[in-house]
C-alpha positions as a Markdown table, in Angstrom:
| # | Residue | x | y | z |
|---|---|---|---|---|
| 1 | Met | 68.4 | -38.1 | -206.2 |
| 2 | Ile | 70.5 | -37.2 | -203.1 |
| 3 | Arg | 67.9 | -38.9 | -200.9 |
| 4 | Arg | 68.0 | -42.0 | -203.0 |
| 5 | Ala | 71.8 | -42.1 | -203.0 |
| 6 | Trp | 71.8 | -41.7 | -199.2 |
| 7 | Leu | 69.2 | -44.5 | -198.7 |
| 8 | Ala | 71.2 | -46.8 | -200.9 |
| 9 | Leu | 74.4 | -46.0 | -199.0 |
| 10 | Ile | 72.9 | -46.7 | -195.5 |
| 11 | Ala | 70.7 | -49.6 | -196.5 |
| 12 | Gly | 72.0 | -52.9 | -195.2 |
| 13 | Pro | 72.3 | -56.0 | -197.4 |
| 14 | Ser | 69.4 | -58.4 | -197.6 |
| 15 | Tyr | 70.3 | -62.0 | -196.7 |
| 16 | Pro | 67.1 | -64.1 | -196.4 |
| 17 | Ala | 67.6 | -66.8 | -193.8 |
| 18 | Thr | 67.6 | -70.4 | -195.0 |
| 19 | His | 66.9 | -73.6 | -193.1 |
| 20 | Ala | 70.6 | -74.1 | -192.7 |
| 21 | Asp | 71.0 | -70.6 | -191.2 |
| 22 | Arg | 68.4 | -71.4 | -188.6 |
| 23 | Ala | 69.9 | -74.8 | -187.6 |
| 24 | Thr | 70.9 | -75.0 | -183.9 |
| 25 | Val | 73.1 | -77.1 | -181.7 |
| 26 | Asp | 72.8 | -77.8 | -177.9 |
| 27 | Leu | 76.0 | -76.9 | -176.1 |
| 28 | Val | 76.4 | -77.0 | -172.3 |
| 29 | Gly | 72.7 | -76.4 | -171.9 |
| 30 | Leu | 72.5 | -73.6 | -174.5 |
| 31 | Arg | 70.8 | -73.8 | -177.9 |
| 32 | Leu | 73.0 | -71.9 | -180.3 |
| 33 | Pro | 72.6 | -71.1 | -184.0 |
| 34 | Ile | 75.4 | -73.1 | -185.6 |
| 35 | Arg | 76.4 | -70.8 | -188.4 |
| 36 | Ala | 76.3 | -67.6 | -186.3 |
| 37 | Thr | 78.3 | -69.3 | -183.5 |
| 38 | Val | 81.0 | -70.5 | -186.0 |
| 39 | Ala | 81.1 | -67.0 | -187.5 |
| 40 | Ile | 81.6 | -65.4 | -184.1 |
| 41 | Ala | 84.3 | -67.9 | -183.2 |
| 42 | Val | 86.2 | -67.5 | -186.5 |
| 43 | Val | 86.1 | -63.7 | -186.3 |
| 44 | Thr | 87.4 | -63.8 | -182.7 |
| 45 | Phe | 90.3 | -66.1 | -183.5 |
| 46 | Val | 91.2 | -64.2 | -186.7 |
| 47 | Met | 91.4 | -61.0 | -184.7 |
| 48 | Leu | 93.5 | -62.6 | -182.0 |
| 49 | Phe | 95.8 | -64.2 | -184.5 |
| 50 | Asp | 96.2 | -60.9 | -186.3 |
| 51 | Tyr | 96.9 | -58.9 | -183.1 |
| 52 | Ser | 99.5 | -61.4 | -181.9 |
| 53 | Gln | 100.9 | -62.0 | -185.4 |
| 54 | Thr | 100.8 | -65.7 | -184.7 |
| 55 | Phe | 101.4 | -66.8 | -188.3 |
| 56 | Met | 104.1 | -64.2 | -189.1 |
| 57 | Pro | 107.5 | -65.8 | -189.5 |
| 58 | Ala | 109.9 | -64.6 | -186.8 |
| 59 | Gly | 112.2 | -63.1 | -189.5 |
| 60 | Ala | 109.3 | -61.2 | -191.1 |
| 61 | Ala | 108.0 | -59.9 | -187.7 |
| 62 | Ala | 111.5 | -58.5 | -187.0 |
| 63 | Leu | 111.4 | -56.4 | -190.1 |
| 64 | Gly | 108.9 | -54.1 | -188.4 |
| 65 | Arg | 107.5 | -51.3 | -190.5 |
| 66 | Ser | 110.0 | -51.6 | -193.3 |
| 67 | Pro | 108.6 | -52.2 | -196.9 |
| 68 | Asp | 109.4 | -55.9 | -196.6 |
| 69 | Gly | 107.7 | -56.1 | -193.2 |
| 70 | Ala | 104.6 | -54.3 | -194.4 |
| 71 | Arg | 104.4 | -56.6 | -197.4 |
| 72 | Ala | 104.6 | -59.7 | -195.1 |
| 73 | Leu | 101.9 | -58.2 | -192.9 |
| 74 | Ala | 99.6 | -57.4 | -195.8 |
| 75 | Leu | 100.0 | -61.0 | -197.1 |
| 76 | Glu | 99.2 | -62.4 | -193.6 |
| 77 | Arg | 96.0 | -60.3 | -193.4 |
| 78 | Leu | 95.0 | -61.3 | -196.9 |
| 79 | Val | 95.0 | -64.9 | -195.7 |
| 80 | Leu | 93.3 | -64.2 | -192.3 |
| 81 | Phe | 90.6 | -61.7 | -193.5 |
| 82 | Gly | 90.1 | -63.0 | -197.1 |
| 83 | Leu | 91.0 | -66.6 | -197.5 |
| 84 | Val | 89.9 | -67.9 | -194.1 |
| 85 | Pro | 86.3 | -66.5 | -194.3 |
| 86 | Leu | 86.0 | -67.8 | -197.9 |
| 87 | Leu | 87.0 | -71.3 | -196.9 |
| 88 | Val | 84.6 | -71.3 | -193.9 |
| 89 | Val | 81.7 | -70.4 | -196.2 |
| 90 | Ile | 82.6 | -72.8 | -199.0 |
| 91 | Leu | 83.9 | -75.8 | -197.1 |
| 92 | Gly | 82.3 | -75.3 | -193.7 |
| 93 | Phe | 78.9 | -74.0 | -194.6 |
| 94 | Arg | 78.9 | -75.4 | -198.1 |
| 95 | Asp | 77.2 | -72.2 | -199.3 |
| 96 | His | 77.7 | -69.6 | -202.0 |
| 97 | Pro | 80.0 | -66.8 | -200.9 |
| 98 | Ser | 77.7 | -64.2 | -202.5 |
| 99 | Arg | 75.1 | -64.8 | -199.7 |
| 100 | Tyr | 77.6 | -63.4 | -197.3 |
| 101 | Gly | 78.6 | -60.4 | -199.3 |
| 102 | Leu | 81.7 | -62.0 | -200.7 |
| 103 | Thr | 81.0 | -61.0 | -204.3 |
| 104 | Val | 81.7 | -58.2 | -206.8 |
| 105 | Gly | 79.0 | -55.5 | -206.4 |
| 106 | Asp | 77.7 | -52.9 | -208.8 |
| 107 | Trp | 80.9 | -51.4 | -210.3 |
| 108 | Arg | 79.1 | -48.1 | -211.2 |
| 109 | Trp | 78.0 | -47.5 | -207.6 |
| 110 | Gly | 81.4 | -48.6 | -206.4 |
| 111 | Ala | 83.1 | -46.1 | -208.8 |
| 112 | Val | 80.9 | -43.3 | -207.4 |
| 113 | Leu | 81.8 | -44.3 | -203.8 |
| 114 | Thr | 85.5 | -44.6 | -204.6 |
| 115 | Thr | 85.6 | -41.2 | -206.3 |
| 116 | Thr | 83.7 | -39.5 | -203.5 |
| 117 | Gly | 85.9 | -41.2 | -200.9 |
| 118 | Cys | 89.0 | -39.9 | -202.7 |
| 119 | Leu | 87.7 | -36.4 | -202.9 |
| 120 | Val | 86.8 | -36.4 | -199.2 |
| 121 | Met | 89.9 | -38.1 | -197.9 |
| 122 | Thr | 92.6 | -36.4 | -200.0 |
| 123 | Pro | 92.6 | -33.1 | -198.1 |
| 124 | Ile | 92.6 | -35.0 | -194.8 |
| 125 | Val | 95.5 | -37.2 | -195.9 |
| 126 | Leu | 97.4 | -34.1 | -197.1 |
| 127 | Trp | 96.8 | -32.5 | -193.7 |
| 128 | Phe | 98.1 | -35.6 | -191.9 |
| 129 | Ala | 101.1 | -35.6 | -194.2 |
| 130 | Arg | 102.2 | -32.2 | -192.9 |
| 131 | Gln | 102.4 | -33.4 | -189.3 |
| 132 | Pro | 106.0 | -34.0 | -188.1 |
| 133 | Asp | 105.0 | -37.1 | -186.2 |
| 134 | Val | 103.3 | -38.6 | -189.3 |
| 135 | Gln | 106.4 | -37.8 | -191.5 |
| 136 | Ala | 108.7 | -39.4 | -189.0 |
| 137 | Tyr | 106.4 | -42.5 | -188.9 |
| 138 | Tyr | 106.5 | -43.0 | -192.7 |
| 139 | Ala | 110.2 | -42.2 | -193.0 |
| 140 | Val | 110.9 | -45.8 | -191.7 |
| 141 | Ser | 108.7 | -47.3 | -194.4 |
| 142 | Ala | 110.0 | -45.2 | -197.4 |
| 143 | Gly | 109.7 | -47.0 | -200.7 |
| 144 | Ser | 108.7 | -46.6 | -204.3 |
| 145 | Pro | 105.2 | -45.1 | -205.0 |
| 146 | Ile | 103.9 | -48.5 | -206.2 |
| 147 | Asp | 105.3 | -50.3 | -203.1 |
| 148 | Val | 103.7 | -47.7 | -200.9 |
| 149 | Val | 100.3 | -48.0 | -202.5 |
| 150 | Val | 100.3 | -51.7 | -202.5 |
| 151 | Thr | 101.9 | -52.8 | -199.2 |
| 152 | Asn | 103.2 | -49.8 | -197.3 |
| 153 | Ala | 100.2 | -47.8 | -196.1 |
| 154 | Ile | 99.3 | -47.7 | -192.4 |
| 155 | Glu | 96.6 | -50.2 | -191.7 |
| 156 | Leu | 93.9 | -48.6 | -189.5 |
| 157 | Thr | 90.3 | -49.7 | -188.9 |
| 158 | Ala | 87.6 | -47.0 | -189.2 |
| 159 | Val | 87.5 | -46.7 | -185.5 |
| 160 | Glu | 91.2 | -46.4 | -185.1 |
| 161 | Phe | 91.4 | -43.7 | -187.8 |
| 162 | Ser | 88.7 | -41.7 | -186.0 |
| 163 | Val | 90.6 | -42.1 | -182.7 |
| 164 | Leu | 93.8 | -40.9 | -184.3 |
| 165 | Glu | 92.1 | -37.9 | -186.0 |
| 166 | Ile | 90.4 | -36.8 | -182.8 |
| 167 | Leu | 93.6 | -37.1 | -180.8 |
| 168 | Leu | 95.7 | -35.3 | -183.4 |
| 169 | Arg | 93.3 | -32.4 | -183.6 |
| 170 | Ala | 93.6 | -32.0 | -179.9 |
| 171 | Ala | 97.4 | -32.8 | -179.8 |
| 172 | Gly | 99.0 | -31.7 | -176.5 |
| 173 | Thr | 95.6 | -31.6 | -174.6 |
| 174 | Val | 93.7 | -34.4 | -172.9 |
| 175 | Val | 90.6 | -35.8 | -174.7 |
| 176 | Arg | 88.2 | -37.3 | -172.2 |
| 177 | Arg | 87.2 | -40.9 | -172.5 |
| 178 | Asp | 83.5 | -40.2 | -173.0 |
| 179 | Glu | 84.3 | -37.6 | -175.6 |
| 180 | Leu | 86.6 | -39.9 | -177.5 |
| 181 | Ala | 84.0 | -42.8 | -177.3 |
| 182 | His | 81.2 | -40.6 | -178.7 |
| 183 | Gly | 83.4 | -39.3 | -181.5 |
| 184 | Ala | 85.1 | -42.6 | -182.5 |
| 185 | Leu | 82.5 | -45.3 | -181.4 |
| 186 | Gly | 79.4 | -43.2 | -181.9 |
| 187 | Arg | 78.1 | -44.2 | -178.4 |
| 188 | Ala | 78.7 | -43.8 | -174.7 |
| 189 | Leu | 80.8 | -46.3 | -172.8 |
| 190 | Met | 79.1 | -48.9 | -170.7 |
| 191 | Pro | 80.3 | -49.9 | -167.2 |
| 192 | Phe | 83.4 | -52.0 | -167.5 |
| 193 | Asp | 83.5 | -51.3 | -171.2 |
| 194 | Arg | 87.1 | -51.7 | -172.4 |
| 195 | Ser | 86.4 | -51.5 | -176.2 |
| 196 | Leu | 87.9 | -48.0 | -176.5 |
| 197 | Asp | 91.0 | -49.1 | -174.6 |
| 198 | Val | 91.4 | -52.0 | -177.0 |
| 199 | His | 91.3 | -49.7 | -180.1 |
| 200 | Val | 93.8 | -47.3 | -178.5 |
| 201 | Ser | 96.1 | -50.2 | -177.6 |
| 202 | Arg | 96.0 | -51.5 | -181.2 |
| 203 | Leu | 96.6 | -47.9 | -182.5 |
| 204 | Arg | 99.6 | -47.5 | -180.2 |
| 205 | Lys | 101.1 | -50.7 | -181.5 |
| 206 | Lys | 100.7 | -49.7 | -185.1 |
| 207 | Leu | 102.1 | -46.2 | -184.6 |
| 208 | Gly | 105.0 | -47.3 | -182.6 |
| 209 | Pro | 107.0 | -45.1 | -180.2 |
| 210 | Arg | 108.3 | -41.6 | -180.9 |
| 211 | Ala | 111.9 | -41.0 | -182.0 |
| 212 | Asp | 112.9 | -40.4 | -178.3 |
| 213 | Gly | 111.2 | -43.7 | -177.3 |
| 214 | Gly | 108.3 | -42.1 | -175.6 |
| 215 | Glu | 104.6 | -43.0 | -176.1 |
| 216 | Arg | 102.8 | -41.1 | -178.9 |
| 217 | Ile | 99.5 | -41.6 | -177.1 |
| 218 | Arg | 99.5 | -41.2 | -173.3 |
| 219 | Ala | 96.8 | -42.5 | -171.0 |
| 220 | Leu | 95.5 | -40.6 | -168.0 |
| 221 | Arg | 93.9 | -43.2 | -165.9 |
| 222 | Ala | 90.1 | -42.8 | -165.6 |
| 223 | Val | 90.3 | -39.5 | -167.4 |
| 224 | Gly | 91.3 | -39.9 | -171.1 |
| 225 | Tyr | 94.1 | -39.9 | -173.6 |
| 226 | Leu | 96.6 | -37.3 | -174.9 |
| 227 | Tyr | 98.5 | -37.3 | -178.2 |
| 228 | Ala | 102.0 | -36.0 | -177.2 |
| 229 | Arg | 103.4 | -33.1 | -179.3 |
| 230 | Gly | 106.9 | -33.2 | -180.4 |
| 231 | Asp | 108.0 | -30.9 | -177.6 |
| 232 | Ser | 105.8 | -32.5 | -174.9 |
């Protein structure tokens, strides 16, 4: 039973390719698959727009991590990561969203995963909640429990969460780049690979500076990163 559950968890979705999926276009001497190229372009622009907060009104962006600011950011990301892909599939590809995983899955299996995730993550979240820097971070965004649950939680990707966990566990000491890459990315860094630096940069922006204005995550060039303790 455990083996079946594990295989079901790691098995990738099956999306049989259709004729439209295989259609190509010649562009500057390259033959590119149309749908895959469009998908890569859309994902790239969506990530850039999210990072630069292009569509955030100036007034909303100025609210920072206040409850109203978090709500505006959540709404913007709902549009960028939810509505935009849906419109591309329906209007651009003229296809059914379920072929791209945009559908309601097996609620029983989802309930099992959700319950398991809560059981695993609750002690980790409680441990984070006891850290002074985390408490100081959330103090700015204090709100009602419902407001916190809906719009006021820190928005971290899986990789960024892993980076933060590794750095916090070694707070005050340097974590080497290769060690951080293996722990967070699950692989070694390639020559000129800046993917880890991009994740750390996004994490810094989300965490913001310390109360004294200093960086929470310090970079040691060509060595690694250090999460500064309160007294560092």
